[in-house]
N, CA, C and O atoms as a GROMACS GRO file, in nm:
protein
  384
    1MET      N    1   4.079 -17.252  10.818
    1MET     CA    2   4.070 -17.137  10.688
    1MET      C    3   4.071 -17.023  10.804
    1MET      O    4   4.009 -17.034  10.910
    2ILE      N    5   4.127 -16.945  10.779
    2ILE     CA    6   4.092 -16.800  10.808
    2ILE      C    7   4.092 -16.699  10.672
    2ILE      O    8   4.168 -16.688  10.575
    3GLY      N    9   3.979 -16.637  10.709
    3GLY     CA   10   3.936 -16.502  10.591
    3GLY      C   11   3.981 -16.354  10.680
    3GLY      O   12   3.950 -16.319  10.794
    4VAL      N   13   4.048 -16.300  10.597
    4VAL     CA   14   4.028 -16.161  10.604
    4VAL      C   15   3.933 -16.050  10.528
    4VAL      O   16   3.893 -16.080  10.416
    5ILE      N   17   3.906 -15.960  10.568
    5ILE     CA   18   3.804 -15.873  10.452
    5ILE      C   19   3.881 -15.757  10.513
    5ILE      O   20   3.893 -15.750  10.635
    6ALA      N   21   3.928 -15.674  10.437
    6ALA     CA   22   4.008 -15.570  10.452
    6ALA      C   23   3.948 -15.425  10.412
    6ALA      O   24   3.967 -15.393  10.295
    7THR      N   25   3.879 -15.337  10.491
    7THR     CA   26   3.810 -15.215  10.391
    7THR      C   27   3.914 -15.079  10.415
    7THR      O   28   3.969 -15.035  10.516
    8ILE      N   29   3.912 -15.039  10.277
    8ILE     CA   30   4.014 -14.947  10.300
    8ILE      C   31   3.948 -14.814  10.212
    8ILE      O   32   3.876 -14.797  10.114
    9LYS      N   33   4.010 -14.747  10.297
    9LYS     CA   34   3.900 -14.564  10.182
    9LYS      C   35   4.039 -14.501  10.213
    9LYS      O   36   4.108 -14.479  10.312
   10ILE      N   37   4.047 -14.476  10.038
   10ILE     CA   38   4.148 -14.375  10.000
   10ILE      C   39   4.106 -14.255   9.952
   10ILE      O   40   3.989 -14.235   9.920
   11GLN      N   41   4.225 -14.140   9.942
   11GLN     CA   42   4.219 -14.018   9.946
   11GLN      C   43   4.199 -13.974   9.805
   11GLN      O   44   4.290 -14.005   9.729
   12ASP      N   45   4.100 -13.909   9.757
   12ASP     CA   46   4.048 -13.872   9.615
   12ASP      C   47   4.180 -13.809   9.529
   12ASP      O   48   4.281 -13.747   9.562
   13GLY      N   49   4.122 -13.859   9.395
   13GLY     CA   50   4.308 -13.875   9.337
   13GLY      C   51   4.400 -13.983   9.319
   13GLY      O   52   4.468 -14.001   9.218
   14LYS      N   53   4.400 -14.055   9.424
   14LYS     CA   54   4.460 -14.177   9.442
   14LYS      C   55   4.449 -14.283   9.387
   14LYS      O   56   4.558 -14.330   9.355
   15ALA      N   57   4.365 -14.342   9.361
   15ALA     CA   58   4.304 -14.472   9.292
   15ALA      C   59   4.419 -14.539   9.245
   15ALA      O   60   4.471 -14.636   9.299
   16ALA      N   61   4.465 -14.466   9.116
   16ALA     CA   62   4.551 -14.572   9.022
   16ALA      C   63   4.724 -14.539   9.124
   16ALA      O   64   4.813 -14.623   9.106
   17GLU      N   65   4.749 -14.441   9.203
   17GLU     CA   66   4.857 -14.530   9.276
   17GLU      C   67   4.799 -14.634   9.333
   17GLU      O   68   4.831 -14.745   9.291
   18PHE      N   69   4.724 -14.626   9.417
   18PHE     CA   70   4.716 -14.707   9.540
   18PHE      C   71   4.681 -14.853   9.434
   18PHE      O   72   4.740 -14.955   9.466
   19GLU      N   73   4.621 -14.857   9.354
   19GLU     CA   74   4.633 -15.012   9.267
   19GLU      C   75   4.740 -15.045   9.208
   19GLU      O   76   4.780 -15.160   9.192
   20GLN      N   77   4.801 -14.927   9.165
   20GLN     CA   78   4.986 -14.979   9.122
   20GLN      C   79   5.019 -15.038   9.241
   20GLN      O   80   5.056 -15.154   9.224
   21VAL      N   81   5.021 -15.005   9.346
   21VAL     CA   82   5.139 -15.067   9.484
   21VAL      C   83   5.029 -15.211   9.528
   21VAL      O   84   5.067 -15.326   9.543
   22PHE      N   85   4.902 -15.166   9.541
   22PHE     CA   86   4.870 -15.287   9.553
   22PHE      C   87   4.885 -15.386   9.483
   22PHE      O   88   4.915 -15.495   9.533
   23GLY      N   89   4.870 -15.371   9.379
   23GLY     CA   90   4.896 -15.505   9.242
   23GLY      C   91   5.017 -15.543   9.293
   23GLY      O   92   5.021 -15.645   9.363
   24ASP      N   93   5.129 -15.474   9.270
   24ASP     CA   94   5.272 -15.508   9.321
   24ASP      C   95   5.254 -15.644   9.412
   24ASP      O   96   5.274 -15.761   9.380
   25LEU      N   97   5.201 -15.578   9.561
   25LEU     CA   98   5.205 -15.649   9.642
   25LEU      C   99   5.076 -15.779   9.648
   25LEU      O  100   5.086 -15.875   9.724
   26ALA      N  101   5.003 -15.767   9.587
   26ALA     CA  102   4.922 -15.889   9.528
   26ALA      C  103   5.004 -15.987   9.445
   26ALA      O  104   4.980 -16.105   9.468
   27GLU      N  105   5.052 -15.971   9.396
   27GLU     CA  106   5.159 -16.068   9.261
   27GLU      C  107   5.261 -16.112   9.403
   27GLU      O  108   5.251 -16.227   9.444
   28GLN      N  109   5.338 -16.035   9.460
   28GLN     CA  110   5.458 -16.132   9.574
   28GLN      C  111   5.364 -16.150   9.671
   28GLN      O  112   5.419 -16.164   9.780
   29VAL      N  113   5.202 -16.158   9.680
   29VAL     CA  114   5.223 -16.244   9.825
   29VAL      C  115   5.131 -16.391   9.750
   29VAL      O  116   5.083 -16.471   9.830
   30ARG      N  117   5.113 -16.414   9.610
   30ARG     CA  118   5.062 -16.486   9.557
   30ARG      C  119   5.155 -16.586   9.519
   30ARG      O  120   5.115 -16.703   9.523
   31GLU      N  121   5.307 -16.555   9.472
   31GLU     CA  122   5.417 -16.604   9.392
   31GLU      C  123   5.473 -16.631   9.577
   31GLU      O  124   5.508 -16.745   9.607
   32LEU      N  125   5.476 -16.540   9.667
   32LEU     CA  126   5.629 -16.621   9.763
   32LEU      C  127   5.537 -16.645   9.930
   32LEU      O  128   5.575 -16.645  10.047
   33GLU      N  129   5.420 -16.660   9.869
   33GLU     CA  130   5.331 -16.718   9.983
   33GLU      C  131   5.231 -16.828  10.011
   33GLU      O  132   5.108 -16.832  10.015
   34PRO      N  133   5.323 -16.912  10.028
   34PRO     CA  134   5.246 -17.042  10.042
   34PRO      C  135   5.084 -17.054  10.058
   34PRO      O  136   4.982 -17.080   9.993
   35GLY      N  137   5.121 -17.024  10.171
   35GLY     CA  138   4.960 -17.044  10.278
   35GLY      C  139   4.849 -16.984  10.235
   35GLY      O  140   4.734 -17.016  10.268
   36ASN      N  141   4.891 -16.860  10.132
   36ASN     CA  142   4.793 -16.784  10.074
   36ASN      C  143   4.685 -16.843  10.014
   36ASN      O  144   4.699 -16.964   9.996
   37LEU      N  145   4.590 -16.798   9.980
   37LEU     CA  146   4.498 -16.930   9.915
   37LEU      C  147   4.391 -16.782   9.815
   37LEU      O  148   4.330 -16.811   9.712
   38ALA      N  149   4.390 -16.656   9.865
   38ALA     CA  150   4.319 -16.597   9.793
   38ALA      C  151   4.429 -16.443   9.821
   38ALA      O  152   4.524 -16.440   9.900
   39TYR      N  153   4.394 -16.354   9.753
   39TYR     CA  154   4.439 -16.242   9.800
   39TYR      C  155   4.378 -16.126   9.647
   39TYR      O  156   4.421 -16.108   9.533
   40GLU      N  157   4.297 -16.088   9.701
   40GLU     CA  158   4.202 -16.006   9.598
   40GLU      C  159   4.184 -15.869   9.607
   40GLU      O  160   4.169 -15.871   9.729
   41LEU      N  161   4.176 -15.775   9.585
   41LEU     CA  162   4.115 -15.619   9.552
   41LEU      C  163   4.018 -15.591   9.454
   41LEU      O  164   4.013 -15.609   9.332
   42CYS      N  165   3.927 -15.535   9.554
   42CYS     CA  166   3.779 -15.494   9.470
   42CYS      C  167   3.747 -15.404   9.530
   42CYS      O  168   3.748 -15.389   9.652
   43ARG      N  169   3.687 -15.271   9.376
   43ARG     CA  170   3.639 -15.156   9.435
   43ARG      C  171   3.505 -15.132   9.473
   43ARG      O  172   3.427 -15.188   9.396
   44SER      N  173   3.444 -15.066   9.571
   44SER     CA  174   3.275 -15.034   9.600
   44SER      C  175   3.286 -15.004   9.461
   44SER      O  176   3.386 -14.978   9.394
   45ARG      N  177   3.119 -15.015   9.417
   45ARG     CA  178   3.028 -14.969   9.310
   45ARG      C  179   2.957 -14.866   9.361
   45ARG      O  180   2.890 -14.798   9.283
   46ALA      N  181   2.959 -14.828   9.535
   46ALA     CA  182   2.887 -14.756   9.563
   46ALA      C  183   2.984 -14.584   9.591
   46ALA      O  184   2.947 -14.467   9.579
   47ASP      N  185   3.119 -14.650   9.633
   47ASP     CA  186   3.171 -14.564   9.661
   47ASP      C  187   3.329 -14.532   9.581
   47ASP      O  188   3.423 -14.556   9.656
   48ALA      N  189   3.355 -14.501   9.494
   48ALA     CA  190   3.495 -14.529   9.431
   48ALA      C  191   3.616 -14.502   9.483
   48ALA      O  192   3.715 -14.535   9.417
   49ASN      N  193   3.629 -14.445   9.594
   49ASN     CA  194   3.755 -14.485   9.692
   49ASN      C  195   3.726 -14.530   9.838
   49ASN      O  196   3.750 -14.471   9.943
   50THR      N  197   3.664 -14.656   9.815
   50THR     CA  198   3.641 -14.735   9.898
   50THR      C  199   3.648 -14.889   9.846
   50THR      O  200   3.554 -14.935   9.781
   51TYR      N  201   3.762 -14.967   9.876
   51TYR     CA  202   3.785 -15.099   9.867
   51TYR      C  203   3.824 -15.170   9.948
   51TYR      O  204   3.867 -15.135  10.058
   52LYS      N  205   3.811 -15.306   9.897
   52LYS     CA  206   3.768 -15.436   9.998
   52LYS      C  207   3.912 -15.473   9.969
   52LYS      O  208   3.976 -15.388   9.907
   53VAL      N  209   3.988 -15.608  10.009
   53VAL     CA  210   4.085 -15.678  10.032
   53VAL      C  211   4.001 -15.784  10.079
   53VAL      O  212   3.949 -15.775  10.190
   54LEU      N  213   3.979 -15.904   9.992
   54LEU     CA  214   3.924 -16.087  10.003
   54LEU      C  215   4.084 -16.152  10.047
   54LEU      O  216   4.174 -16.175   9.967
   55GLU      N  217   4.088 -16.170  10.163
   55GLU     CA  218   4.187 -16.258  10.189
   55GLU      C  219   4.154 -16.409  10.242
   55GLU      O  220   4.066 -16.428  10.326
   56LEU      N  221   4.223 -16.501  10.194
   56LEU     CA  222   4.213 -16.631  10.237
   56LEU      C  223   4.352 -16.717  10.286
   56LEU      O  224   4.445 -16.720  10.206
   57TYR      N  225   4.368 -16.782  10.403
   57TYR     CA  226   4.489 -16.807  10.462
   57TYR      C  227   4.434 -16.965  10.457
   57TYR      O  228   4.323 -17.003  10.420
   58GLU      N  229   4.546 -17.046  10.507
   58GLU     CA  230   4.556 -17.185  10.530
   58GLU      C  231   4.520 -17.220  10.628
   58GLU      O  232   4.449 -17.320  10.638
   59ASP      N  233   4.566 -17.134  10.748
   59ASP     CA  234   4.579 -17.112  10.878
   59ASP      C  235   4.671 -17.015  10.933
   59ASP      O  236   4.757 -16.956  10.869
   60GLU      N  237   4.644 -17.004  11.066
   60GLU     CA  238   4.699 -16.892  11.170
   60GLU      C  239   4.824 -16.870  11.135
   60GLU      O  240   4.864 -16.754  11.145
   61ASP      N  241   4.902 -16.960  11.092
   61ASP     CA  242   5.088 -16.956  11.099
   61ASP      C  243   5.071 -16.887  10.941
   61ASP      O  244   5.116 -16.772  10.942
   62ALA      N  245   5.026 -16.922  10.826
   62ALA     CA  246   5.012 -16.831  10.700
   62ALA      C  247   4.971 -16.688  10.740
   62ALA      O  248   4.996 -16.590  10.670
   63LEU      N  249   4.917 -16.685  10.838
   63LEU     CA  250   4.814 -16.535  10.812
   63LEU      C  251   4.952 -16.430  10.914
   63LEU      O  252   4.986 -16.316  10.882
   64LYS      N  253   4.998 -16.494  11.011
   64LYS     CA  254   5.085 -16.477  11.095
   64LYS      C  255   5.211 -16.398  10.981
   64LYS      O  256   5.256 -16.283  10.972
   65ALA      N  257   5.237 -16.538  10.900
   65ALA     CA  258   5.378 -16.538  10.782
   65ALA      C  259   5.342 -16.376  10.678
   65ALA      O  260   5.423 -16.292  10.637
   66HIS      N  261   5.209 -16.380  10.662
   66HIS     CA  262   5.207 -16.235  10.568
   66HIS      C  263   5.195 -16.146  10.657
   66HIS      O  264   5.259 -16.053  10.606
   67GLY      N  265   5.149 -16.099  10.780
   67GLY     CA  266   5.171 -15.952  10.848
   67GLY      C  267   5.319 -15.954  10.848
   67GLY      O  268   5.355 -15.844  10.808
   68ALA      N  269   5.476 -16.067  10.889
   68ALA     CA  270   5.541 -16.055  10.922
   68ALA      C  271   5.658 -16.020  10.781
   68ALA      O  272   5.764 -15.958  10.790
   69SER      N  273   5.599 -16.080  10.660
   69SER     CA  274   5.680 -16.091  10.520
   69SER      C  275   5.736 -15.911  10.508
   69SER      O  276   5.694 -15.801  10.544
   70GLU      N  277   5.833 -15.957  10.448
   70GLU     CA  278   5.904 -15.869  10.404
   70GLU      C  279   5.871 -15.762  10.284
   70GLU      O  280   5.929 -15.653  10.286
   71HIS      N  281   5.779 -15.792  10.182
   71HIS     CA  282   5.690 -15.753  10.061
   71HIS      C  283   5.568 -15.697  10.136
   71HIS      O  284   5.492 -15.620  10.077
   72PHE      N  285   5.552 -15.722  10.226
   72PHE     CA  286   5.376 -15.646  10.304
   72PHE      C  287   5.462 -15.545  10.380
   72PHE      O  288   5.408 -15.436  10.364
   73LYS      N  289   5.560 -15.535  10.448
   73LYS     CA  290   5.604 -15.412  10.549
   73LYS      C  291   5.634 -15.335  10.414
   73LYS      O  292   5.599 -15.217  10.414
   74ALA      N  293   5.700 -15.389  10.286
   74ALA     CA  294   5.783 -15.284  10.194
   74ALA      C  295   5.638 -15.188  10.145
   74ALA      O  296   5.643 -15.065  10.141
   75ALA      N  297   5.529 -15.254  10.115
   75ALA     CA  298   5.437 -15.190  10.076
   75ALA      C  299   5.407 -15.093  10.159
   75ALA      O  300   5.372 -14.982  10.117
   76GLY      N  301   5.419 -15.123  10.292
   76GLY     CA  302   5.316 -14.983  10.377
   76GLY      C  303   5.338 -14.845  10.322
   76GLY      O  304   5.247 -14.772  10.282
   77PRO      N  305   5.484 -14.810  10.322
   77PRO     CA  306   5.453 -14.672  10.304
   77PRO      C  307   5.390 -14.625  10.175
   77PRO      O  308   5.353 -14.508  10.159
   78GLY      N  309   5.381 -14.696  10.106
   78GLY     CA  310   5.296 -14.645   9.946
   78GLY      C  311   5.165 -14.665   9.990
   78GLY      O  312   5.094 -14.568   9.962
   79ILE      N  313   5.100 -14.767  10.056
   79ILE     CA  314   4.936 -14.772  10.042
   79ILE      C  315   4.908 -14.661  10.160
   79ILE      O  316   4.819 -14.576  10.154
   80GLY      N  317   5.002 -14.677  10.270
   80GLY     CA  318   4.987 -14.580  10.340
   80GLY      C  319   4.949 -14.444  10.309
   80GLY      O  320   4.857 -14.387  10.368
   81ALA      N  321   5.027 -14.384  10.206
   81ALA     CA  322   5.032 -14.256  10.131
   81ALA      C  323   4.894 -14.231  10.058
   81ALA      O  324   4.865 -14.126   9.998
   82CYS      N  325   4.824 -14.329  10.069
   82CYS     CA  326   4.713 -14.342   9.987
   82CYS      C  327   4.587 -14.318  10.052
   82CYS      O  328   4.494 -14.253  10.003
   83LEU      N  329   4.588 -14.382  10.183
   83LEU     CA  330   4.475 -14.388  10.240
   83LEU      C  331   4.392 -14.255  10.279
   83LEU      O  332   4.454 -14.149  10.284
   84ALA      N  333   4.231 -14.260  10.312
   84ALA     CA  334   4.198 -14.142  10.408
   84ALA      C  335   4.126 -14.190  10.561
   84ALA      O  336   4.024 -14.157  10.622
   85GLY      N  337   4.230 -14.278  10.582
   85GLY     CA  338   4.169 -14.324  10.722
   85GLY      C  339   4.211 -14.452  10.769
   85GLY      O  340   4.220 -14.508  10.659
   86ARG      N  341   4.234 -14.513  10.827
   86ARG     CA  342   4.281 -14.633  10.884
   86ARG      C  343   4.165 -14.728  10.817
   86ARG      O  344   4.047 -14.700  10.796
   87PRO      N  345   4.237 -14.848  10.792
   87PRO     CA  346   4.144 -14.959  10.746
   87PRO      C  347   4.070 -15.056  10.864
   87PRO      O  348   4.101 -15.079  10.981
   88GLU      N  349   3.968 -15.100  10.784
   88GLU     CA  350   3.932 -15.173  10.954
   88GLU      C  351   3.921 -15.316  10.861
   88GLU      O  352   3.889 -15.343  10.745
   89ILE      N  353   3.952 -15.368  10.945
   89ILE     CA  354   3.976 -15.563  10.920
   89ILE      C  355   3.884 -15.609  11.018
   89ILE      O  356   3.843 -15.563  11.125
   90GLU      N  357   3.857 -15.741  10.934
   90GLU     CA  358   3.802 -15.821  10.992
   90GLU      C  359   3.821 -15.957  11.011
   90GLU      O  360   3.846 -16.008  10.902
   91TYR      N  361   3.820 -16.036  11.095
   91TYR     CA  362   3.873 -16.183  11.107
   91TYR      C  363   3.784 -16.310  11.103
   91TYR      O  364   3.699 -16.345  11.186
   92LEU      N  365   3.820 -16.364  10.998
   92LEU     CA  366   3.668 -16.471  10.988
   92LEU      C  367   3.678 -16.652  10.997
   92LEU      O  368   3.761 -16.675  10.909
   93ASP      N  369   3.652 -16.738  11.035
   93ASP     CA  370   3.695 -16.842  11.074
   93ASP      C  371   3.619 -16.918  10.964
   93ASP      O  372   3.509 -16.868  10.943
   94GLY      N  373   3.650 -17.030  10.885
   94GLY     CA  374   3.627 -17.130  10.742
   94GLY      C  375   3.549 -17.206  10.827
   94GLY      O  376   3.601 -17.269  10.919
   95VAL      N  377   3.432 -17.207  10.806
   95VAL     CA  378   3.306 -17.304  10.803
   95VAL      C  379   3.365 -17.422  10.703
   95VAL      O  380   3.426 -17.410  10.596
   96ASP      N  381   3.328 -17.537  10.772
   96ASP     CA  382   3.315 -17.684  10.684
   96ASP      C  383   3.265 -17.749  10.657
   96ASP      O  384   3.313 -17.839  10.588
   0.00000   0.00000   0.00000
């Protein structure tokens, strides 16, 4: 299993737009990616402009398929318009 934690900081006033675009993406990920086990957006309690995306994939192939998917690529411009900087991505290996 592969885990991903993405830290995303957005611009002031962009929360509703970001959450809408990301919500649409998350629906497609859950529906179209059988190798995705979890794809959840969480907002920081300490900073309302900071979000974490918690992702789990069956394996490396599923993670690669996510990054190459048309729905992921299509969401990029909408998400990018809300960002206050480059996302920080951490990759994790599952422990049995």
